[in-house]
C-alpha positions in Angstrom: 38.6 -20.1 21.4 38.4 -22.5 19.1 36.5 -22.3 15.8 33.8 -25.5 16.9 30.9 -22.6 17.0 29.2 -22.8 13.7 25.8 -21.4 12.8 22.8 -21.3 10.2 20.6 -18.6 9.9 17.7 -19.9 8.0 15.5 -17.0 5.8 12.5 -16.9 8.4 15.4 -15.3 10.9 17.9 -13.5 9.3 17.7 -10.6 11.2 17.8 -12.5 14.8 20.6 -14.7 13.0 23.2 -11.1 12.0 22.0 -10.0 15.0 23.8 -12.7 17.3 26.6 -13.0 14.9 27.8 -9.4 14.8 28.3 -9.9 18.7 29.9 -13.4 18.9 31.9 -11.7 16.1 33.1 -8.6 18.2 33.1 -11.2 21.3 35.8 -14.7 19.5 37.1 -12.6 16.8 36.1 -14.4 14.4 32.7 -15.0 12.2 30.6 -17.9 13.1 28.2 -18.1 10.0 28.1 -21.2 7.6 26.9 -20.1 4.0 24.0 -22.5 3.0 20.8 -22.1 -0.1 17.7 -23.8 1.4 16.1 -23.8 -2.5 12.3 -24.9 -3.5 11.1 -27.4 -5.7 7.8 -26.8 -7.8 6.2 -29.2 -5.5 6.7 -26.7 -2.7 9.1 -28.9 -0.9 12.8 -27.4 -0.1 16.0 -28.9 1.3 18.8 -28.0 3.1 22.5 -27.5 1.7 25.2 -26.5 3.5 28.0 -25.1 1.5 30.9 -26.2 4.8 32.3 -28.6 6.7 30.5 -29.1 10.4 32.1 -32.2 11.2 33.5 -31.5 14.9 31.2 -27.7 15.5 28.2 -27.0 17.9 26.2 -26.2 15.2 23.0 -23.7 15.4 20.4 -23.8 13.1 18.4 -20.6 13.7 15.0 -20.9 11.9 
């Protein structure tokens, strides 16, 4: 299988994300977790920074 699958797991869903990624890694033989950061501003608003390219990927974001 190609590496056209990507998962981003936010902090609120990290436990569920780890379980899903472990199953997919065993099944597909590859890690499909995409590293990201979600810093917060002083006002409480946040932004998402995706650390890898997601071009040509089916992307799932776990919130």
